[in-house]
N, C-alpha and C positions, 0 to 999 in steps of 0.2 A: 831441410829447415823450411818451415812455414814462411811464405813471403810476407805475411802480415808481421811476423816477429822480426824480420829482417828490416822492414821498413820502419820500425819504431824510432831509430834515431832521426829519420826524415820527419816523422810526425812532430817531435818535440822542436825541431828546427822550425817548422811552419807554424807551430803554435807560439814560438817566440816572436816570430814576424808578425803574427796577428796581434799578439799583446802590444808589440811596439806601435803597431798601426793604432790600435785603440788608445793608446796614450798619446801619440803624436796628433791624432785627429782632435783632441781637446774637448770634444762634446761629451758631456757627462753621460748622455744616453748610450754612447758607443763603448764606454768603459765595460766591456762585455765579460770580463773575467773576475769571478769572486773565488777567493782561496778555497773556502769550505766546499763549494760546488765542484771545484776543480778536482780536489782530493777524492771526492765521492765518484766523480766521473772516472778518474784514473783507477780507483779501486775496483770498479765494475770491470773495466777494461782488462787489468791485471788478473783478476779472477777468471775471466773469460778464456784468457791465453793459458792459464794454469790448468783449468778444467779441460781445455781443448787439447792439451798435450796428451791427455788419456784417451780422448775419444776419435781423434783424428785417423789413427791406425785402424780403427773399426770401420769408420766411413769409407777410407780407401779400400779396405778388404771387401766391404759390400759392393763398391763400384767395380773392383777387379773380378769378383766372382760373377756378377751379371755379365760383364764384357766377355769372360772366358766361357761361361756356360749357357748364356741365354741371348746372346746378341743376334740380331737378324741380318746385319751386314758387317763387313769389315771396312771402315772408311780409312783410307790412307792419310798420312800426315802430311797434307798439302795446305796451302793457303785458304783454299776454298773450304776445307773441312773445319779450319779454325774460324773462319767467317761464319759458317752455318753454326757451329757450336756457340759462338758468341750470341748469335740472334737467339738460338734456343735457351741458353743459359739466362739471358736477360729477361725473355719472356716468362720463362718458368720462375725467375726471381720475382717479377711483378706478381705473379698469381700467388706465390708463397707469401709475399709482403702483404698483399690485399688480404688474403685470407688470416693472417696474424692480426688483422684488425677487425675481422668479421666473425671470427671463432674464438670462443673464450679460452679454450685451453691453449691455443697458439698465443693469444694476446697475453696470456700469463707469462709465457717466456719472452715475448717481444717488449712488453711494457717498460721494461728496464731502460731501453734505448730512449723513451719519451719522457722520462721522469724530471729530467733537468728543466728548470725553469729559465735558464740561460740558453744562448745559441751561440756556440763557438766551436772551434776544432776538436776541443776535449769532449765534445758531446759526441762526436763521430766515434770514439772510443769507449763510449759508455755502452757496453754490450752484455746481453744476457749470458749467464754462464752455462745455460742449457740449450739456447736456440739451435746451435749446430745439430743437436740430436733430433730436432723437429724439421729442420730445413733441408737436410741432405737427401731425404726421401724424394723431393720434388725433382731431383736431377737424375734419379735413377733411370728414367726413360731415355736420357742421352746415352747412357752406357748401353742400354737395350738396343739402341740404333746402331751401335758399333763405333762410338767414339771412345778412344782409350782413356782410361781414368786420369792419366797424367794431364792430358789436355782438358779434361773436365775440371780438375782442381786448379790448373793453371788460369783457365778463363774465368772461373768463379772468383779466384783471388783478384783478378783484374777488376771484376765488376764490384767486388768489395772496396778495393783500394780506390777505385774512381770516385766512390762516395765520400771519401774523407774530405776532400776540398771543398765540397758543397755545404759542409756545416760551418758557415760563416756569414756574418753581417758585413764583412768588409768589402764585399763584391755586390753591386747592384744588378740590375737587369742587363743582360748580354745581347741585345738585339736579336738577329734571325736565329742565334743558337738557342734561344728559348723555344723555338718551334720544334727542335729535334732532340736536344739533350736534357737531361736532368741538371738543372743549374742551381746555384744558391738560392735564387729567387724561388724557383719552383719547389725546392726541398724545404724552404722556410715555412711555406704552406702546409707541408706535411707534418710539421712538428707543432703547429698551432693547435690551441685548445678552443678557439672560437668555433662555434657551431657550424659555420660555413666552411671551415677549413678541416674539420674532423673526417678522417678515412678519405683523403684527397691526395693525389700525386705519389703513387706507390712506386714509381719506377726506380730502377737501379741506375742505368746509364741512359736509356733512350725514353724520353718522355712521351714518345708517340704511342706507347702502350696505353697510357692513361687517356690519351685522346681517343684511342680506337675502342676502348671499353667504358668510356663515359665517367672516368673518375678524376678528370682533370679540372683544376681550379687555378686560375690566375691570381697571383699575389697582388692584393689591393692594399689596405692598410697593414702595417707590420703585425703579425700574429702575437698573441699572448702565448708564450711557450709553455709546455709542460702537459700534464694530464689533467682532466676535469676534476680529479679529486687529488690534490697534491700529496706527494709522498710524506713530506715534512720530516725528512731524516737524511743524514749524510751516511748511514750505515749501508754498505752494499750487500750485506747478508739479508737485511730487511728488504732491500730493494729487489731482490731476487726471488724472495718468498712471499711478500705481503699479499700479492693478488691470488696466489694459490690458497692461502689461508682464507681469504675473502670468498673464493669459489666453494671451498669445502663448508664453510659456515653457512652459505646460502643453500647449498645441497642439503644439508642437515635440517634446515628449516623448512624444506619443501615436504608437502604431505604425500605426493604420489612418487612412486619410484621413477616413472616417466620424466617428471620435472627434475628429479635429482640428476638423472643422465643428461638431460637437455641443459642443465646449468652450464655444463662443459662445451657444449655444442652450439649453443645460441650466441648471439652477438653481446659484446660488453654492454651492461646496463639492462640486460633482460632479467625480468623477475616474474614468477607466476602470478596469476590474478589475484590469489588469496594474500600475496604480499605486496599489493598495490600496483602490480604491473610494472611494464618496462620504465625505466628511468630516462628521460630525454635531457641531453645537454642543455645548460641555460647560457643565454648570453652573459658575458662578462662585463661587469661595471668596472671600467678601467680607472675610474676615480677613487674606487675603495679597494682595488686589487693590490695586495702586497705579497711579495715573494717571501717564502720561507727563509729565515735567516737566523744566524746565532753569533754572539760575540764572546770569545773566550780570551783569557788573559795571554799577553805576549809570550810568556814562558812557555805556554801550551802550544802556540803557533810555531815557535822555535823548535820544539821537540817534534812536532809533526813534520816540519820540513827536514830535519835531519833524518828521522826515520824514514821519510819518504825517499830521500836519496839512498839510504841503504836498501830500501825495499826494492827500487828499481835495479840496484846491482845484484840482490839476491835472485830477483825474478829472472834476470838477463842469464846469470849463472844457471839457474834452474832449466830454462828453456834451451840453452845451448849446450848443456852438460847432462841432461837427463839420461842419455843413453849410458853413462858412466855409474849411474845408481842402481842399486837394487830395487825391486818393486816396492819393497817395505820403506827403503829410503826416500824414494819418490813420492810415495803417498804421504809420508811424514813432512817432507819439505813442502809439498803442496797444501797440507793442513795448516802449517805454520804460516804460510804466505796468506791463505784465506783468513785466518785469524787476525793477521797483521793488518790487512785492509779494513776489517771490521773495527779494530780498535782505533785505528786512526780516524776513521769516521765518527766513531762515538766520542773521541776526545774532543773533535770540533763542535760535538753537541753539548759538551761539558759534563758527560756523564762520568761521575766519580768511579763507579764499579768497573769501568773500562781500564782504571789503572791496575786492578787486580788482574784482569785478563792479559793486559800488556806485560805485566810482571812474569806471569806464567808462560806467555810466548817467548819472552826474552830467555828464560831458563831453557825453554825447549830449544830455541835456536842454538844457544851455545852448545849445548849437548850434541845436536845434530852436527854442528861444525867440527866439533872435537871427533865424533864418531866418523865422520866422512872425510874431513880435511886432513887430520893428522895422518892416517895412512897413505894419502895421496901426496902431501907436500910437507910433511914433517912437523917438528916441534913449533916452528914459527906460527903455524896456524893456530896451535894450541894458545900461545901467549897472546896472538892478536884477538882470538875469541874471547879470551878472559878479560883483556882490556876493554873491548868494545862493550862486554857484558856489564863490567863495573861502571863505565862512564855512562852507559844508557840508564842503569839503574839509579845512579845519582841524579841525572837529569829528570828521571820518572818521578823521584821523591820531590823534586821541586814542583813538577807538574801537580802532583797530588796535593801539596800545600796550596799551590795557586787556585786550584779547584775547590778547596775547603774554604778558602777565603771569600769566594764568590756563591757558594752553594745557595740555590733557591733564587738567583738572580738571572742566570744565563737562560737565554730563549725568550 
């Protein structure tokens, strides 16, 4: 089982601690969680884990093939090998991360992680659904050098897990550790959309790579978080596809085929001369800046909370029980979960048509539970699925009525 999935309970525990700190601190500017932003972040993270369940076997297979058929050496499983592997993985992560900010098609995958206008531990879980398919190629040279794939994946998981705790405003500067490690202060810079903070501090664990390669920036005033053109949506599906759509629109508008290709290879913001040339990030007027936000009726919030709890349970069951599903059942479950995270985000935007998508999702989920659960656990699952489906449908009707009453007001 993936170490990231195993760590999920600890993620929620630490998010609870951070939320308690923000309330206890009493300062308005430190109330760092918004429910709609949290749901969007978690939807992206859940989708990343669900899609990753289908891609991780492929990634391991590539590492294993290179190790078995093309390795130059055979490095023993010793502490020295682990240390060297950590330094290599951390260095290669720096370059993957840096290029993900400097090459458009890589940015299209990575941008999801930067869309939140908040900065809290839930942002660490806001991950692209496709980034794993772009990033693992950077670590293939480690297998080529003779490091076993299990060591590569274990060290890679450590580098990823390390970065969870640095997505917080609860910890200030950390003295001499700032010189060596990627800390919350250093990483807050990385999430800033202020021009001086853009494309800085790409490190995973060791900030020394940024200092060595000239991309380090010390935190001065607290950044304005997010991307230069805010997403303005809580929908994880839009979050994962909107920049791809922007790139294809830009490529179609280019006159020369060379520019069409370079659209995907240039830096974000690049445009050909006949389309007014590159766009340069502008200074942010903090007196006028407002975060994207929506307010929906309390019955909608209650529905989303209840469904989010069920979603976490369903996703956990999928991640830990996928091996018991047929390929068709696994794909069906994954599609339902992805629609689930989409509809919860859209409901937080007050989109009435999301009620229809949610009704279809409920019907599909009940059918899948009957198909999978009854053969495994008997008739009890059938009655549980029917009762949950009926209760959810009734609640959804209340949601639809509430949204109808505020139509045209939300947003």
